[in-house]
C-alpha positions in Angstrom: 16.7 5.7 16.2 13.0 6.3 16.5 11.8 7.3 13.0 11.1 11.0 12.2 8.3 10.0 9.8 6.1 6.9 9.4 4.9 6.4 5.8 1.8 4.2 5.4 0.8 2.4 2.3 -3.0 2.7 1.9 -4.5 -0.4 0.5 -4.1 -3.4 2.8 -2.5 -1.2 5.5 -4.9 1.5 6.4 -8.0 0.2 4.6 -8.9 -3.5 4.0 -9.3 -3.0 0.3 -7.0 -5.4 -1.5 -9.6 -8.1 -2.0 -12.1 -5.6 -3.3 -9.5 -4.1 -5.7 -8.5 -7.5 -7.0 -12.1 -8.5 -7.6 -12.7 -5.3 -9.6 -9.5 -5.9 -11.5 -10.4 -9.5 -12.4 -13.8 -8.4 -13.6 -12.2 -5.8 -15.9 -9.7 -8.4 -17.3 -12.7 -10.7 -18.1 -14.5 -7.9 -19.9 -11.3 -7.3 -21.9 -11.3 -10.9 -23.0 -8.6 -12.2 -20.7 -8.3 -14.7 -17.9 -6.1 -14.3 -14.8 -6.4 -16.3 -11.6 -6.7 -14.6 -8.3 -3.4 -16.0 -7.1 -1.7 -14.6 -10.3 -3.3 -11.2 -9.7 -1.8 -11.0 -6.2 1.5 -12.2 -7.5 1.8 -9.8 -10.4 -0.2 -6.7 -9.5 -0.3 -6.3 -5.7 1.0 -2.9 -4.6 1.6 -1.6 -8.1 0.1 1.4 -9.8 -2.6 1.0 -12.5 -0.2 2.3 -15.1 2.2 -0.6 -14.2 -0.7 -3.1 -14.1 -1.9 -2.0 -17.5 1.7 -2.4 -18.9 2.1 -5.9 -17.4 -1.3 -7.0 -18.8 -0.3 -5.9 -22.2 3.2 -7.2 -22.1 2.8 -10.5 -20.3 -0.9 -11.4 -20.9 -1.5 -9.9 -24.3 -4.4 -7.8 -23.2 -5.2 -4.3 -24.6 -6.7 -2.5 -21.7 -8.5 0.6 -22.9 -9.3 3.8 -21.1 -13.0 2.7 -21.2 -12.0 -0.5 -19.4 -10.2 1.5 -16.7 -13.1 4.0 -16.3 -15.7 1.2 -15.8 -13.4 -0.6 -13.3 -13.0 2.6 -11.3 -16.7 3.1 -11.1 -17.2 -0.5 -9.9 -14.4 -0.2 -7.4 -15.8 3.0 -5.9 -19.1 1.3 -5.5 -17.5 -1.6 -3.7 -15.6 0.9 -1.5 -18.8 2.8 -0.7 -20.7 -0.4 0.2 -18.1 -2.7 1.7 -14.8 -1.0 2.6 -13.6 -1.1 6.2 -10.6 0.3 8.0 -7.9 -2.1 9.1 -8.9 -3.1 12.7 -7.0 -0.9 15.2 -5.7 1.7 12.8 -8.1 4.4 14.1 -6.8 3.9 17.6 -3.2 3.7 16.6 -2.8 6.8 14.4 -3.5 9.3 17.2 -1.0 7.5 19.5 2.0 7.9 17.2 4.3 10.6 18.5 5.8 11.4 15.1 4.5 12.8 11.7 2.7 10.3 9.5 1.8 10.3 5.8 0.3 8.1 3.1 2.2 7.0 0.0 0.0 4.8 -2.2 0.0 3.4 -5.7 -3.6 4.5 -6.1 -4.7 7.8 -7.5 -5.1 10.7 -5.1 -8.9 10.7 -5.6 -9.0 7.0 -4.8 -6.8 7.4 -1.7 -8.9 10.2 -0.4 -12.2 8.4 -1.1 -11.0 5.2 0.6 -9.9 7.1 3.7 -13.0 9.2 3.7 -15.5 6.3 3.7 -13.6 4.5 6.4 -13.4 7.6 8.7 -9.6 8.0 8.5 -9.2 11.0 6.2 -9.2 13.6 9.0 -6.3 11.7 10.7 -4.0 11.9 7.7 -5.0 14.7 5.3 -3.3 16.7 3.8 -0.2 14.4 3.8 -1.3 12.1 1.0 1.0 11.1 -1.9 0.1 9.1 -5.0 2.2 7.2 -7.5 0.7 9.6 -10.1 3.0 12.3 -8.6 6.3 10.5 -9.6 7.9 9.0 -12.7 8.0 5.4 -11.5 5.7 3.5 -9.2 6.7 0.8 -6.7 9.0 -1.2 -6.6 11.0 1.9 -7.6 11.7 4.2 -4.6 10.4 7.4 -6.2 7.1 7.6 -4.3 8.7 7.1 -0.9 11.5 9.5 -1.6 8.9 12.1 -2.8 6.9 11.7 0.3 9.9 12.1 2.6 11.1 15.2 0.7 7.7 16.8 1.0 7.5 16.0 4.7 11.0 17.3 5.4 12.4 13.9 6.5 15.7 12.2 5.7 15.0 8.8 4.0 17.2 6.9 6.5 15.1 8.3 9.3 11.8 7.1 7.8 9.8 4.0 8.5 7.4 2.5 5.9 4.5 0.2 6.7 3.6 -2.0 3.7 1.7 -5.1 2.8 3.2 -6.0 -0.6 6.6 -7.2 -1.8 6.7 -4.4 -4.3 6.2 -1.9 -1.5 8.9 -3.5 0.7 11.3 -3.4 -2.2 10.5 0.3 -2.8 11.2 1.1 0.8 14.4 -0.8 0.7 15.5 1.0 -2.4 14.7 4.3 -0.8 17.0 3.4 2.1 14.2 3.3 4.6 13.3 0.7 7.3 10.1 -1.2 6.6 7.5 -3.2 8.5 5.4 -5.7 6.6 1.8 -5.9 7.7 -0.2 -9.1 7.2 -3.4 -8.2 9.0 -5.6 -7.5 5.9 -8.2 -10.0 4.9 -6.2 -10.9 1.7 -3.0 -11.7 3.6 -3.9 -15.3 4.5 -2.7 -16.4 1.1 0.4 -18.7 1.8 2.1 -17.8 -1.5 1.7 -14.0 -0.7 3.1 -14.5 2.8 6.1 -16.4 1.4 6.8 -13.6 -1.1 6.4 -11.0 1.5 8.8 -12.8 3.9 11.4 -13.3 1.0 11.4 -9.5 0.4 13.1 -9.2 3.8 11.3 -6.5 5.7 12.6 -5.5 9.2 9.7 -7.2 10.8 6.4 -8.8 9.9 3.3 -8.2 12.1 -0.4 -8.9 11.8 -2.0 -6.8 14.6 -2.0 -3.0 13.9 -2.3 -2.4 17.6 1.3 -3.6 17.9 2.6 -0.8 15.8 3.5 1.8 18.6 5.4 -0.9 20.5 7.2 -2.0 17.3 8.3 1.5 16.6 9.5 2.0 20.2 11.4 -1.3 19.8 13.2 -0.1 16.7 14.4 2.9 18.6 15.5 0.8 21.6 17.4 -1.6 19.4 19.1 1.3 17.7 20.3 2.7 21.1 21.7 -0.7 22.2 25.5 -0.8 21.8 
């Protein structure tokens, strides 16, 4: 059936921020004395909360990321957002056209989500329905954040649709029992390895033009009504 709720990831789905975020992350890793390639950063960290990123850097890369490292990275990232961040093309036209409730469920902090949406002119279309991984015990790929968002919005998980750009996000939606569309229209999404990982996560559909979203949602409802 047509979903009762559409849950949007933020980075790479509403705002074209993944490249800026990875750049700030790689700079922090260098300052911490480490070295991670851009491809490895997308493979290991895309769609995950900073707590998870910090844990992976310590466990798999032997890096001790301090609170000071994180603080300096956040300052740099907010500067990049203020000067460079753009909305995903078409999202400003699409959100008012959706005939069901929408919310945001992102691995970023609530302050970061709100700031990113504010500087791109999207905040008024989505606030106050903003949910952060900091609100739950486990970040993506665990289902906690999407289940938390659905519960707060009064929606049954099986009647929710998630729009995601990362394999971790698709896995989280699947684990929550929700349908999921994978979006590949962000400037970071041309990476062939990322596209392959996203496809292998088996979303319901992959699309690259946000203006297609209303028709895709309508198509989900039409397919569900077909005997």
